[in-house]
Residue, then its C-alpha position, 0 to 999 in steps of 0.5 A: m499499499a503506497l502512500a499518496k504523494e502529498k502525504k509523503q511529501s509532508i512527511i519528507v518535509e517534516y523529517a528532513q535534515s536539509e532542504k533536498d534530504t529525502g533519504s536520510p534515515e529519519v525521513q526513511v523511518a517516518i515514511l516506514s512508520t506511516r506505511i506500517a500504521e496503515l497496513q496495521k489498520h488494513l489488517r484489522e479489517h482483513k484478518n486473512d490477508i497473508h500477503s499483506r501481513r508478509g509485507l508488514l513484517m518486511l517493512v517492520n524489519k526494514r525499519r528496525r535495521i535502519l534504527a539499528y544503524l542510526q542507533r549505531v552511528d549517532e545515538t543523539r539522532y536515534k533517540s530524537v527519532i525514536k521520540k518524534v516518531g512515537l516508537s517505544k524503545 
């Protein structure tokens, strides 16, 4: 389930480090978190949608790997992203 272009742009603007930043770990985690939330909502209604559940697991693992990288590289950025996105770690 892809995000709408406008929603994705607003997330990028909110989490970007600079004006042309679209791929920093902060932006990636924010976009993945939004997609995960939408997929979770979808799966509450469609409990037998196994293919979407696999996609959800892949997104969660991708976000986990990006967060592990960010924690390894810069602890303060990691903590700020966790707090800003609203994850519990």
